[in-house]
C-alpha angles and dihedrals in degrees: 000000000000134000108238103161134024139177124194128200132190140167108293109276101199110014112053093188089078118066095211141027126209094226102178142002117183141159131201112276113272093012124112116192108200109227090357094129095052092043095052091044092048091051092052091049092049093046102040100025097211121196089214143002130202126192140169131226112210102221091213090070109016146027092211094242090136089061093051090048087056101052101272121137124217107242104167147357118213129214119254115286126221142217136184125235135189114176106318093336114109121189126189123227089253091057091050102050108144094247091057097047096085091064096062112015118094092213114034124166117187090208092063129076125252090257094048091049091049092046091049090055096051101265122133128201128236132182138215125211098259129247138268115226120216132186135192122195126197 
């Protein structure tokens, strides 16, 4: 037997008004499992009996239609997020908060912004497309 589709859940990471978050749903490359998403979701709901779920559609890869088809409601759309890169190194915006920069940048100036400090140290910024936030209540 072979695993071809999986769905993972966890306690909600960012929105504490929801008891669970649908963190990932993925299928083996090149494989489509008809009804797989709804079957895995239904099994979780039956087994864990959540009061509410939250999930995020990364707009670089998805429009979130699968969530709408499975009873989720769009509740928010976030602005694009950013990262910094230098060569093959990628840092998140949480790693590069201004108060943390003095611990790893060679040249850090407290009078400059996070973005200016990162740029002066050879890092460049890139953005995603944002996220849609969906919830489902029971």
